[in-house]
C-alpha positions as CSV (number, residue, x, y, z in Angstrom):
1,M,10.8,28.0,7.2
2,E,7.5,27.0,5.5
3,S,4.3,27.7,7.4
4,R,1.3,25.3,7.9
5,S,-0.7,27.5,5.5
6,D,1.8,26.9,2.7
7,P,-0.3,25.6,-0.3
8,R,2.5,23.1,-1.2
9,L,2.4,21.5,2.2
10,Q,-1.4,21.4,2.2
11,I,-1.4,19.7,-1.2
12,E,1.2,17.1,-0.1
13,E,-0.9,16.4,3.0
14,Q,-4.0,16.0,0.9
15,R,-2.2,13.6,-1.4
16,R,-1.0,11.5,1.6
17,T,-4.6,11.4,2.9
18,I,-6.0,10.4,-0.5
19,N,-3.4,7.7,-0.9
20,E,-4.2,6.3,2.6
21,L,-7.9,6.2,1.8
22,Q,-7.2,4.4,-1.5
23,T,-5.1,1.8,0.1
24,P,-6.7,0.9,3.5
25,V,-4.6,-1.9,5.1
26,L,-6.7,-3.0,8.0
27,Q,-5.6,-5.2,11.0
28,V,-8.6,-7.4,11.5
29,W,-7.1,-9.7,14.1
30,D,-3.7,-10.1,15.8
31,G,-1.3,-11.2,13.0
32,V,-4.0,-10.8,10.3
33,L,-4.3,-7.9,7.8
34,A,-7.0,-7.3,5.2
35,L,-6.5,-5.3,2.0
36,P,-9.8,-4.5,0.2
37,I,-8.9,-4.0,-3.5
38,I,-11.5,-1.7,-5.0
39,G,-11.6,-0.5,-8.6
40,S,-9.1,-0.7,-11.3
41,L,-5.3,-0.7,-10.8
42,D,-2.6,0.9,-12.8
43,T,1.1,0.4,-12.2
44,A,1.5,3.3,-9.9
45,R,-1.5,2.3,-7.7
46,A,-0.4,-1.3,-7.6
47,Q,3.0,-0.2,-6.4
48,D,1.5,2.1,-3.7
49,M,-0.8,-0.7,-2.5
50,T,2.1,-3.2,-2.4
51,E,4.3,-0.8,-0.5
52,A,1.6,0.1,2.0
53,L,0.7,-3.6,2.5
54,L,4.3,-4.7,3.0
55,A,5.0,-1.8,5.4
56,R,2.0,-2.8,7.5
57,I,3.2,-6.4,7.5
58,V,6.6,-5.3,8.8
59,E,5.0,-2.9,11.3
60,T,2.5,-5.4,12.7
61,G,4.5,-8.6,12.2
62,S,1.4,-10.1,10.5
63,E,1.7,-13.5,8.9
64,L,-1.6,-13.6,7.0
65,V,-3.1,-11.1,4.6
66,I,-6.7,-11.3,3.3
67,L,-6.9,-9.8,-0.2
68,D,-10.5,-8.8,-0.6
69,Q,-10.8,-8.5,-4.4
70,I,-13.5,-6.0,-5.4
71,G,-11.6,-5.0,-8.6
72,H,-8.6,-6.3,-10.5
73,L,-5.7,-8.0,-8.8
74,A,-2.3,-6.9,-9.9
75,A,-0.6,-10.1,-8.8
76,Y,-2.5,-12.0,-11.5
77,E,-2.4,-9.2,-14.2
78,A,1.3,-8.5,-13.8
79,P,2.9,-11.0,-11.6
80,G,6.5,-10.1,-12.7
81,T,5.9,-6.5,-11.8
82,V,4.4,-7.3,-8.4
83,N,7.2,-9.8,-7.6
84,A,9.8,-7.2,-8.6
85,L,8.2,-4.6,-6.3
86,I,8.1,-7.0,-3.4
87,D,11.7,-8.0,-3.9
88,D,12.7,-4.3,-4.1
89,F,10.8,-3.5,-0.9
90,L,12.3,-6.4,1.0
91,D,15.8,-5.5,-0.2
92,R,15.3,-2.0,1.1
93,H,14.0,-3.1,4.5
94,R,16.2,-6.1,5.3
95,R,18.3,-5.6,8.4
């Protein structure tokens, strides 16, 4: 059994924390989320953001998302990729 002091577990926990800080999906009102998009996006970060956003939409049942663009917006830069990621996510989470 791995202990809490296991460096691998600490690194994984730090990665999760960093990822959550890089992709803050905020519930601003009932049924409304906001996703501030700060800095540049690469494919991996765009995928992480999309998955985090879609997970929060499912979790909260929100019907509206405010995308606060402070950097680049992947949906405009690579719409085919974003659409494929959304389709994949929805396929995996349909009941």
